[in-house]
mmCIF file of the C-alpha atoms, coordinates in Angstrom:
data_MODEL
# 
_entry.id   MODEL 
# 
loop_
_atom_site.group_PDB 
_atom_site.id 
_atom_site.type_symbol 
_atom_site.label_atom_id 
_atom_site.label_alt_id 
_atom_site.label_comp_id 
_atom_site.label_asym_id 
_atom_site.label_entity_id 
_atom_site.label_seq_id 
_atom_site.pdbx_PDB_ins_code 
_atom_site.Cartn_x 
_atom_site.Cartn_y 
_atom_site.Cartn_z 
_atom_site.occupancy 
_atom_site.B_iso_or_equiv 
_atom_site.pdbx_formal_charge 
_atom_site.auth_seq_id 
_atom_site.auth_comp_id 
_atom_site.auth_asym_id 
_atom_site.auth_atom_id 
_atom_site.pdbx_PDB_model_num 
ATOM 1   C CA . MET A 1 1   ? 23.510 75.276 73.718 1.00 0.00 ? 1   MET A CA 1 
ATOM 2   C CA . ALA A 1 2   ? 24.675 71.462 73.400 1.00 0.00 ? 2   ALA A CA 1 
ATOM 3   C CA . LYS A 1 3   ? 28.463 70.501 73.181 1.00 0.00 ? 3   LYS A CA 1 
ATOM 4   C CA . PRO A 1 4   ? 30.134 72.401 70.070 1.00 0.00 ? 4   PRO A CA 1 
ATOM 5   C CA . LYS A 1 5   ? 30.014 70.386 66.963 1.00 0.00 ? 5   LYS A CA 1 
ATOM 6   C CA . ASN A 1 6   ? 32.961 71.947 65.445 1.00 0.00 ? 6   ASN A CA 1 
ATOM 7   C CA . ARG A 1 7   ? 35.244 75.307 65.961 1.00 0.00 ? 7   ARG A CA 1 
ATOM 8   C CA . ALA A 1 8   ? 32.678 77.681 64.380 1.00 0.00 ? 8   ALA A CA 1 
ATOM 9   C CA . ASP A 1 9   ? 30.246 77.037 67.403 1.00 0.00 ? 9   ASP A CA 1 
ATOM 10  C CA . LEU A 1 10  ? 32.990 77.699 70.086 1.00 0.00 ? 10  LEU A CA 1 
ATOM 11  C CA . PRO A 1 11  ? 32.807 80.824 71.736 1.00 0.00 ? 11  PRO A CA 1 
ATOM 12  C CA . GLU A 1 12  ? 35.374 83.456 71.148 1.00 0.00 ? 12  GLU A CA 1 
ATOM 13  C CA . GLY A 1 13  ? 38.582 82.779 73.179 1.00 0.00 ? 13  GLY A CA 1 
ATOM 14  C CA . PHE A 1 14  ? 37.623 78.775 74.222 1.00 0.00 ? 14  PHE A CA 1 
ATOM 15  C CA . THR A 1 15  ? 39.482 76.127 73.219 1.00 0.00 ? 15  THR A CA 1 
ATOM 16  C CA . TYR A 1 16  ? 38.725 72.294 74.539 1.00 0.00 ? 16  TYR A CA 1 
ATOM 17  C CA . ARG A 1 17  ? 39.254 68.728 73.766 1.00 0.00 ? 17  ARG A CA 1 
ATOM 18  C CA . GLY A 1 18  ? 36.615 66.338 75.175 1.00 0.00 ? 18  GLY A CA 1 
ATOM 19  C CA . THR A 1 19  ? 35.964 62.592 75.746 1.00 0.00 ? 19  THR A CA 1 
ATOM 20  C CA . LEU A 1 20  ? 33.403 61.123 73.577 1.00 0.00 ? 20  LEU A CA 1 
ATOM 21  C CA . PRO A 1 21  ? 30.079 60.176 75.806 1.00 0.00 ? 21  PRO A CA 1 
ATOM 22  C CA . THR A 1 22  ? 30.300 56.610 75.575 1.00 0.00 ? 22  THR A CA 1 
ATOM 23  C CA . ASP A 1 23  ? 27.926 56.280 78.967 1.00 0.00 ? 23  ASP A CA 1 
ATOM 24  C CA . PRO A 1 24  ? 25.477 58.699 79.298 1.00 0.00 ? 24  PRO A CA 1 
ATOM 25  C CA . ASN A 1 25  ? 25.239 57.615 83.085 1.00 0.00 ? 25  ASN A CA 1 
ATOM 26  C CA . GLY A 1 26  ? 28.786 58.085 83.319 1.00 0.00 ? 26  GLY A CA 1 
ATOM 27  C CA . VAL A 1 27  ? 30.912 61.495 83.070 1.00 0.00 ? 27  VAL A CA 1 
ATOM 28  C CA . GLU A 1 28  ? 32.348 63.637 80.474 1.00 0.00 ? 28  GLU A CA 1 
ATOM 29  C CA . LEU A 1 29  ? 35.733 65.114 80.597 1.00 0.00 ? 29  LEU A CA 1 
ATOM 30  C CA . MET A 1 30  ? 37.040 68.414 79.041 1.00 0.00 ? 30  MET A CA 1 
ATOM 31  C CA . LEU A 1 31  ? 40.272 69.898 78.906 1.00 0.00 ? 31  LEU A CA 1 
ATOM 32  C CA . GLU A 1 32  ? 39.448 73.738 78.516 1.00 0.00 ? 32  GLU A CA 1 
ATOM 33  C CA . GLY A 1 33  ? 41.192 76.945 77.771 1.00 0.00 ? 33  GLY A CA 1 
ATOM 34  C CA . TRP A 1 34  ? 39.704 80.436 77.895 1.00 0.00 ? 34  TRP A CA 1 
ATOM 35  C CA . ASP A 1 35  ? 41.805 83.822 77.127 1.00 0.00 ? 35  ASP A CA 1 
ATOM 36  C CA . ALA A 1 36  ? 42.072 86.304 79.430 1.00 0.00 ? 36  ALA A CA 1 
ATOM 37  C CA . GLY A 1 37  ? 38.715 88.512 79.393 1.00 0.00 ? 37  GLY A CA 1 
ATOM 38  C CA . THR A 1 38  ? 36.496 85.969 78.197 1.00 0.00 ? 38  THR A CA 1 
ATOM 39  C CA . SER A 1 39  ? 33.044 85.064 80.226 1.00 0.00 ? 39  SER A CA 1 
ATOM 40  C CA . GLU A 1 40  ? 30.269 82.865 79.977 1.00 0.00 ? 40  GLU A CA 1 
ATOM 41  C CA . PRO A 1 41  ? 26.624 84.354 80.498 1.00 0.00 ? 41  PRO A CA 1 
ATOM 42  C CA . PRO A 1 42  ? 24.329 82.903 83.304 1.00 0.00 ? 42  PRO A CA 1 
ATOM 43  C CA . HIS A 1 43  ? 23.531 79.088 82.394 1.00 0.00 ? 43  HIS A CA 1 
ATOM 44  C CA . CYS A 1 44  ? 23.315 76.059 84.129 1.00 0.00 ? 44  CYS A CA 1 
ATOM 45  C CA . HIS A 1 45  ? 24.087 72.256 83.416 1.00 0.00 ? 45  HIS A CA 1 
ATOM 46  C CA . PRO A 1 46  ? 21.800 69.061 83.861 1.00 0.00 ? 46  PRO A CA 1 
ATOM 47  C CA . GLY A 1 47  ? 24.281 67.418 86.058 1.00 0.00 ? 47  GLY A CA 1 
ATOM 48  C CA . ASP A 1 48  ? 26.740 68.138 88.807 1.00 0.00 ? 48  ASP A CA 1 
ATOM 49  C CA . ASP A 1 49  ? 30.340 69.376 87.883 1.00 0.00 ? 49  ASP A CA 1 
ATOM 50  C CA . MET A 1 50  ? 33.738 69.870 88.939 1.00 0.00 ? 50  MET A CA 1 
ATOM 51  C CA . THR A 1 51  ? 36.094 72.379 87.701 1.00 0.00 ? 51  THR A CA 1 
ATOM 52  C CA . VAL A 1 52  ? 39.966 71.738 88.870 1.00 0.00 ? 52  VAL A CA 1 
ATOM 53  C CA . MET A 1 53  ? 42.003 74.662 87.972 1.00 0.00 ? 53  MET A CA 1 
ATOM 54  C CA . SER A 1 54  ? 45.491 73.867 86.429 1.00 0.00 ? 54  SER A CA 1 
ATOM 55  C CA . GLN A 1 55  ? 46.357 77.636 85.444 1.00 0.00 ? 55  GLN A CA 1 
ATOM 56  C CA . GLY A 1 56  ? 44.924 81.230 85.800 1.00 0.00 ? 56  GLY A CA 1 
ATOM 57  C CA . GLU A 1 57  ? 41.927 82.872 87.753 1.00 0.00 ? 57  GLU A CA 1 
ATOM 58  C CA . MET A 1 58  ? 37.953 82.215 87.268 1.00 0.00 ? 58  MET A CA 1 
ATOM 59  C CA . HIS A 1 59  ? 35.270 84.426 88.994 1.00 0.00 ? 59  HIS A CA 1 
ATOM 60  C CA . VAL A 1 60  ? 32.111 82.393 89.289 1.00 0.00 ? 60  VAL A CA 1 
ATOM 61  C CA . GLN A 1 61  ? 28.611 84.298 90.297 1.00 0.00 ? 61  GLN A CA 1 
ATOM 62  C CA . PHE A 1 62  ? 25.671 82.232 91.280 1.00 0.00 ? 62  PHE A CA 1 
ATOM 63  C CA . TYR A 1 63  ? 22.132 83.153 91.226 1.00 0.00 ? 63  TYR A CA 1 
ATOM 64  C CA . VAL A 1 64  ? 18.708 82.171 92.350 1.00 0.00 ? 64  VAL A CA 1 
ATOM 65  C CA . VAL A 1 65  ? 15.564 83.275 90.560 1.00 0.00 ? 65  VAL A CA 1 
ATOM 66  C CA . GLU A 1 66  ? 12.966 85.567 92.197 1.00 0.00 ? 66  GLU A CA 1 
ATOM 67  C CA . ASN A 1 67  ? 10.069 86.766 90.553 1.00 0.00 ? 67  ASN A CA 1 
ATOM 68  C CA . ASN A 1 68  ? 10.957 85.751 87.651 1.00 0.00 ? 68  ASN A CA 1 
ATOM 69  C CA . LYS A 1 69  ? 14.317 87.239 87.563 1.00 0.00 ? 69  LYS A CA 1 
ATOM 70  C CA . LEU A 1 70  ? 18.019 86.365 88.301 1.00 0.00 ? 70  LEU A CA 1 
ATOM 71  C CA . VAL A 1 71  ? 19.317 87.970 91.775 1.00 0.00 ? 71  VAL A CA 1 
ATOM 72  C CA . LYS A 1 72  ? 22.891 87.288 92.762 1.00 0.00 ? 72  LYS A CA 1 
ATOM 73  C CA . ASP A 1 73  ? 23.198 84.542 95.402 1.00 0.00 ? 73  ASP A CA 1 
ATOM 74  C CA . GLY A 1 74  ? 26.239 85.617 97.482 1.00 0.00 ? 74  GLY A CA 1 
ATOM 75  C CA . PRO A 1 75  ? 29.571 87.301 96.388 1.00 0.00 ? 75  PRO A CA 1 
ATOM 76  C CA . VAL A 1 76  ? 31.487 86.135 93.651 1.00 0.00 ? 76  VAL A CA 1 
ATOM 77  C CA . GLU A 1 77  ? 33.513 82.883 94.217 1.00 0.00 ? 77  GLU A CA 1 
ATOM 78  C CA . ILE A 1 78  ? 37.174 83.284 92.898 1.00 0.00 ? 78  ILE A CA 1 
ATOM 79  C CA . TYR A 1 79  ? 38.996 79.978 91.891 1.00 0.00 ? 79  TYR A CA 1 
ATOM 80  C CA . LYS A 1 80  ? 42.960 80.041 91.512 1.00 0.00 ? 80  LYS A CA 1 
ATOM 81  C CA . GLN A 1 81  ? 45.566 77.523 89.983 1.00 0.00 ? 81  GLN A CA 1 
ATOM 82  C CA . GLY A 1 82  ? 45.336 74.376 92.424 1.00 0.00 ? 82  GLY A CA 1 
ATOM 83  C CA . GLU A 1 83  ? 41.763 74.983 93.295 1.00 0.00 ? 83  GLU A CA 1 
ATOM 84  C CA . THR A 1 84  ? 38.425 73.068 92.599 1.00 0.00 ? 84  THR A CA 1 
ATOM 85  C CA . ALA A 1 85  ? 35.111 74.553 92.064 1.00 0.00 ? 85  ALA A CA 1 
ATOM 86  C CA . TYR A 1 86  ? 31.821 72.472 92.524 1.00 0.00 ? 86  TYR A CA 1 
ATOM 87  C CA . ILE A 1 87  ? 28.810 73.306 91.262 1.00 0.00 ? 87  ILE A CA 1 
ATOM 88  C CA . ARG A 1 88  ? 25.424 71.368 91.569 1.00 0.00 ? 88  ARG A CA 1 
ATOM 89  C CA . LYS A 1 89  ? 23.090 70.506 88.755 1.00 0.00 ? 89  LYS A CA 1 
ATOM 90  C CA . GLY A 1 90  ? 20.789 73.114 87.651 1.00 0.00 ? 90  GLY A CA 1 
ATOM 91  C CA . GLN A 1 91  ? 22.494 75.684 89.593 1.00 0.00 ? 91  GLN A CA 1 
ATOM 92  C CA . ILE A 1 92  ? 22.348 79.090 87.630 1.00 0.00 ? 92  ILE A CA 1 
ATOM 93  C CA . HIS A 1 93  ? 25.978 80.646 87.270 1.00 0.00 ? 93  HIS A CA 1 
ATOM 94  C CA . SER A 1 94  ? 28.134 82.886 85.350 1.00 0.00 ? 94  SER A CA 1 
ATOM 95  C CA . VAL A 1 95  ? 31.751 82.921 84.728 1.00 0.00 ? 95  VAL A CA 1 
ATOM 96  C CA . ASN A 1 96  ? 34.415 85.369 84.334 1.00 0.00 ? 96  ASN A CA 1 
ATOM 97  C CA . TYR A 1 97  ? 38.301 84.310 83.002 1.00 0.00 ? 97  TYR A CA 1 
ATOM 98  C CA . VAL A 1 98  ? 40.082 87.325 84.523 1.00 0.00 ? 98  VAL A CA 1 
ATOM 99  C CA . ASN A 1 99  ? 43.599 85.693 82.879 1.00 0.00 ? 99  ASN A CA 1 
ATOM 100 C CA . THR A 1 100 ? 44.181 82.878 80.733 1.00 0.00 ? 100 THR A CA 1 
ATOM 101 C CA . CYS A 1 101 ? 42.890 79.685 82.164 1.00 0.00 ? 101 CYS A CA 1 
ATOM 102 C CA . LYS A 1 102 ? 43.435 76.146 81.893 1.00 0.00 ? 102 LYS A CA 1 
ATOM 103 C CA . LEU A 1 103 ? 41.136 73.502 83.727 1.00 0.00 ? 103 LEU A CA 1 
ATOM 104 C CA . VAL A 1 104 ? 39.815 70.178 83.830 1.00 0.00 ? 104 VAL A CA 1 
ATOM 105 C CA . TYR A 1 105 ? 36.220 70.094 83.748 1.00 0.00 ? 105 TYR A CA 1 
ATOM 106 C CA . VAL A 1 106 ? 34.319 67.065 84.657 1.00 0.00 ? 106 VAL A CA 1 
ATOM 107 C CA . HIS A 1 107 ? 30.423 66.502 84.319 1.00 0.00 ? 107 HIS A CA 1 
ATOM 108 C CA . ASN A 1 108 ? 28.289 64.235 85.495 1.00 0.00 ? 108 ASN A CA 1 
ATOM 109 C CA . GLY A 1 109 ? 26.205 62.614 82.832 1.00 0.00 ? 109 GLY A CA 1 
ATOM 110 C CA . ALA A 1 110 ? 25.843 64.036 79.188 1.00 0.00 ? 110 ALA A CA 1 
ATOM 111 C CA . PHE A 1 111 ? 26.975 67.802 79.199 1.00 0.00 ? 111 PHE A CA 1 
ATOM 112 C CA . ASP A 1 112 ? 24.870 70.429 78.041 1.00 0.00 ? 112 ASP A CA 1 
ATOM 113 C CA . PHE A 1 113 ? 25.093 74.322 78.320 1.00 0.00 ? 113 PHE A CA 1 
ATOM 114 C CA . ILE A 1 114 ? 21.379 75.812 79.248 1.00 0.00 ? 114 ILE A CA 1 
ATOM 115 C CA . GLU A 1 115 ? 21.701 79.913 78.903 1.00 0.00 ? 115 GLU A CA 1 
ATOM 116 C CA . SER A 1 116 ? 19.317 81.743 81.107 1.00 0.00 ? 116 SER A CA 1 
ATOM 117 C CA . GLU A 1 117 ? 16.805 83.372 79.633 1.00 0.00 ? 117 GLU A CA 1 
ATOM 118 C CA . LEU A 1 118 ? 15.623 85.180 82.645 1.00 0.00 ? 118 LEU A CA 1 
ATOM 119 C CA . PRO A 1 119 ? 16.471 89.007 83.044 1.00 0.00 ? 119 PRO A CA 1 
ATOM 120 C CA . MET A 1 120 ? 18.817 90.213 85.593 1.00 0.00 ? 120 MET A CA 1 
ATOM 121 C CA . ALA A 1 121 ? 16.786 91.837 88.739 1.00 0.00 ? 121 ALA A CA 1 
ATOM 122 C CA . ASP A 1 122 ? 18.001 95.437 88.918 1.00 0.00 ? 122 ASP A CA 1 
ATOM 123 C CA . ASP A 1 123 ? 20.452 95.185 91.551 1.00 0.00 ? 123 ASP A CA 1 
ATOM 124 C CA . ALA A 1 124 ? 21.926 91.763 90.321 1.00 0.00 ? 124 ALA A CA 1 
# 
């Protein structure tokens, strides 16, 4: 899923204000808001990213691919107000927003949301 073009394309419970991509070799910055209880399915991005939590708590689960299935890669990582999450490009992850979250999201290069089409392993 590419960056939403209008409000109808946004996931329920999500709002954002972003920069215009002026330099594909630069960064994109988004101020994001997520309602409590919303989530993002397993996905990755084409560039490294940094998320600064200005409010709330989010849980991030990373995955690796084994036998064409997603397998959890370690325990859930928890980020709270004042903390920063770093995710490398291509790293598959899912996110749960435990309560209302506001965050600053910085993506290296042109942003894209690439949802994983792989099934979860039985124990994932």
